[in-house]
Every structure is written in structure tokens, then in C-alpha cells.
DRENDO-174233 format. One line per 2 residues: number of its first residue (from 1); their letters; for each residue x, y, z of N, C-alpha, C, CB. Coordinates in nm, 4 decimals, padded with zeros to 6 digits, m for minus. Atoms other than C-alpha are relative to their C-alpha. Glycine has a CB too. Layout:
REM residues N
NUM = a = X:Y:Z:X:Y:Z:X:Y:Z:X:Y:Z; ...
This chain:
REM residues 54
1 = xx = m00.0357:00.0963:00.1013:m04.8922:m00.0568:00.0389:m00.1256:m00.0777:m00.0379:00.1128:m00.0947:00.0497; 00.1129:00.0798:00.0464:m05.1559:m00.2288:m00.1715:00.0539:m00.1266:m00.0649:m00.0891:00.0803:m00.0997
3 = xx = m00.0432:00.1244:00.0645:m05.1494:m00.5686:m00.3363:00.0769:00.0308:m00.1275:m00.1210:m00.0905:m00.0312; m00.0689:m00.0347:00.1232:m05.0411:m00.3959:m00.6564:00.1378:00.0566:00.0264:m00.0814:00.0988:m00.0791
5 = xx = m00.1317:m00.0556:m00.0287:m04.7497:m00.2231:m00.4840:00.0858:m00.0960:00.0808:m00.0139:00.1311:00.0741; m00.0770:00.1015:m00.0699:m04.6423:m00.5357:m00.2949:00.1016:m00.0579:m00.0978:m00.0926:m00.1115:00.0586
7 = xx = m00.1012:00.0473:00.0951:m04.3121:m00.6221:m00.4622:m00.0058:m00.1517:m00.0187:00.1394:00.0408:00.0472; 00.0053:00.1423:00.0326:m04.3109:m00.9595:m00.6370:00.1073:m00.0769:00.0756:00.0162:m00.0212:m00.1507
9 = xx = m00.1064:00.0703:m00.0711:m03.9818:m01.0454:m00.4686:m00.0372:m00.0268:00.1455:00.1289:00.0801:m00.0064; 00.0459:00.0270:m00.1363:m04.1557:m01.0200:m00.1286:m00.0926:m00.1206:00.0050:m00.0710:00.1220:00.0571
11 = xx = 00.0904:00.1147:00.0036:m04.4098:m01.2814:m00.2345:00.0743:m00.1330:m00.0071:m00.0936:00.0121:m00.1179; m00.0738:00.1267:00.0092:m04.1370:m01.5395:m00.2887:00.0235:m00.0619:00.1371:00.1338:00.0219:m00.0701
13 = xx = m00.0184:00.0498:m00.1362:m04.1101:m01.5728:00.0904:m00.1306:m00.0482:00.0633:00.0613:00.1081:00.0863; 00.1314:00.0328:m00.0535:m04.4824:m01.6366:00.1363:m00.0628:m00.1085:m00.0874:m00.0914:00.1266:00.0066
15 = xx = 00.0666:00.1071:00.0738:m04.6754:m01.9495:00.0384:m00.1452:m00.0091:00.0428:00.0715:m00.1351:00.0220; 00.1409:00.0228:m00.0307:m05.0397:m02.0523:00.0329:m00.0101:m00.0776:00.1312:m00.0709:m00.0770:m00.1160
17 = xx = 00.0121:00.0717:m00.1274:m05.1467:m02.1574:00.3844:m00.0672:m00.1371:m00.0141:m00.0782:00.0842:00.0984; 00.0705:00.1263:00.0193:m05.3469:m02.4485:00.2372:00.0881:m00.1037:m00.0695:m00.1271:00.0227:m00.0810
19 = xx = m00.0752:00.0994:00.0783:m05.1288:m02.6154:m00.0281:00.1506:00.0273:m00.0064:m00.0548:m00.0053:m00.1401; m00.1427:m00.0360:m00.0073:m04.7909:m02.4420:00.0291:00.0637:00.0302:m00.1358:00.0763:m00.1115:00.0657
21 = xx = m00.0524:m00.0354:00.1318:m04.7567:m02.3328:m00.3355:00.0232:00.1509:m00.0084:m00.0968:m00.0461:m00.1117; m00.0366:m00.1396:00.0225:m04.6352:m01.9999:m00.4735:m00.1239:00.0884:m00.0161:00.0893:00.0117:m00.1236
23 = xx = 00.1062:m00.0992:00.0132:m04.8548:m01.6885:m00.4561:00.0393:00.1052:m00.1023:m00.0306:00.0659:00.1357; m00.0224:m00.1059:00.0984:m04.8935:m01.4226:m00.7256:m00.1036:00.1086:00.0200:m00.0059:m00.0554:m00.1448
25 = xx = 00.0945:m00.1115:m00.0048:m05.0585:m01.0822:m00.7462:m00.0910:m00.0039:m00.1208:00.0740:00.1346:00.0066; 00.0977:m00.0146:00.1081:m05.3747:m01.0493:m00.9508:m00.0905:00.1161:00.0374:m00.0829:m00.1327:m00.0232
27 = xx = 00.0795:m00.1183:m00.0359:m05.5042:m00.6964:m00.9143:m00.0002:00.0230:00.1495:m00.1432:m00.0144:m00.0499; 00.0129:m00.0266:m00.1426:m05.6365:m00.6487:m00.5631:m00.0109:m00.1265:00.0837:m00.1194:00.0864:00.0247
29 = xx = m00.0006:00.1249:m00.0758:m05.6049:m01.0129:m00.4585:00.1349:m00.0683:m00.0172:m00.1153:m00.0937:m00.0456; m00.1177:00.0845:00.0095:m05.3243:m01.2573:m00.3941:m00.0527:m00.1387:m00.0357:00.0853:m00.0003:00.1349
31 = xx = 00.0513:00.1270:00.0491:m05.3773:m01.5830:m00.5852:00.1055:m00.1095:00.0119:m00.0462:00.0136:m00.1452; m00.0890:00.1152:m00.0109:m05.2292:m01.9295:m00.5319:00.0121:m00.0679:m00.1359:m00.0516:m00.1000:00.1068
33 = xx = m00.0240:00.0693:00.1271:m05.0701:m02.0969:m00.8340:m00.0374:m00.1476:00.0084:00.1464:00.0140:m00.0410; 00.0290:00.1414:m00.0162:m05.1398:m02.4422:m00.6900:m00.1490:m00.0304:00.0051:00.0655:m00.0507:00.1240
35 = xx = 00.1404:00.0347:m00.0217:m05.4966:m02.4606:m00.5586:m00.0967:00.1032:m00.0557:m00.0257:m00.0179:00.1464; 00.0856:m00.1010:00.0600:m05.6282:m02.1402:m00.7145:m00.0744:00.0889:00.0986:m00.0975:m00.0659:m00.0868
37 = xx = 00.0671:m00.0863:m00.0973:m05.7500:m01.9858:m00.3891:00.0478:00.1427:m00.0173:00.0257:m00.0486:00.1447; m00.0336:m00.1419:00.0079:m05.7600:m01.6083:m00.3909:m00.0221:00.0612:00.1373:m00.0852:00.0734:m00.1090
39 = xx = 00.0040:m00.0611:m00.1324:m05.6883:m01.4118:m00.0761:m00.0202:00.1504:m00.0132:00.1294:m00.0308:00.0786; 00.0286:m00.1424:00.0101:m05.8281:m01.0632:m00.0202:00.1113:00.0850:00.0607:m00.1318:00.0313:00.0682
41 = xx = m00.0893:m00.0987:m00.0593:m05.6281:m00.7541:00.0614:m00.0898:00.1004:00.0713:00.0930:00.0700:m00.1087; 00.0840:m00.0875:m00.0814:m05.7891:m00.5584:00.3464:00.0883:00.1066:00.0629:m00.0770:m00.0807:00.1095
43 = xx = m00.0795:m00.1118:m00.0521:m05.6564:m00.2146:00.4410:00.1468:m00.0144:m00.0375:m00.0141:00.0092:00.1522; m00.1349:00.0146:00.0561:m05.3506:m00.2818:00.2235:00.0796:m00.1152:00.0595:00.0764:00.1268:00.0197
45 = xx = m00.0674:00.1153:m00.0595:m05.2708:m00.6072:00.4085:m00.0595:m00.1280:m00.0579:m00.0129:00.0016:00.1554; 00.0514:00.1278:00.0502:m05.2997:m00.9491:00.2391:m00.0466:m00.0867:00.1174:00.1088:m00.0747:m00.0833
47 = xx = 00.0570:00.0859:m00.1045:m05.5243:m01.1730:00.4507:00.0145:m00.1440:m00.0467:m00.1513:00.0358:00.0294; m00.0318:00.1356:00.0456:m05.3736:m01.5186:00.4059:m00.0534:m00.1035:00.0984:00.1522:m00.0170:m00.0177
49 = xx = 00.0693:00.0956:m00.0854:m05.6266:m01.7171:00.6079:m00.0884:m00.0861:m00.0868:m00.0828:00.0714:00.1099; 00.0755:00.0925:00.0860:m05.7817:m02.0274:00.4515:m00.1496:00.0270:00.0058:00.0276:m00.1446:00.0406
51 = xx = 00.1444:m00.0228:m00.0105:m06.1295:m01.9445:00.5834:m00.0444:00.1344:m00.0558:m00.0422:m00.0099:00.1434; 00.0341:m00.1292:00.0616:m06.1155:m01.5948:00.4294:00.0264:00.0016:m00.1500:00.0788:00.1118:00.0664
53 = xx = m00.0280:00.0082:00.1451:m06.0190:m01.7157:00.0794:m00.1260:00.0262:m00.0791:00.0579:m00.1383:m00.0378; 00.1137:m00.0334:00.0867:m06.2428:m01.5965:m00.2034:m00.0319:m00.1150:m00.0919:00.0285:00.1258:m00.0820
């Protein structure tokens, strides 16, 4: 599964670890609607760690 194949309905259960706002898919990254942080996808797994944000 890649970030592009991660169903949008699955993202509704996950929030930004920093500001607790909704996340959305943007290509190969997961982006926060609140603070704008972008989280990488490594080996098809979103890495939702604040210190790894892009």
C-alpha cells in the first residue's frame, strides 16, 4: 500500500501528532491541514513522527 492507495476513509482515524488536525494525501506524502507539516511515506508506511516531518 502506498500513500496514494491509502484509502481516504482510513485517514479520518489518524490525526497530526503535533496539532491534532486532519491529515490528507498529497502524492507520496501525508499532509496536515492545520499546521502544514508533511509526513513521508517510507516503504509504503506513513511515518507520522514530528521529528521526521518534511
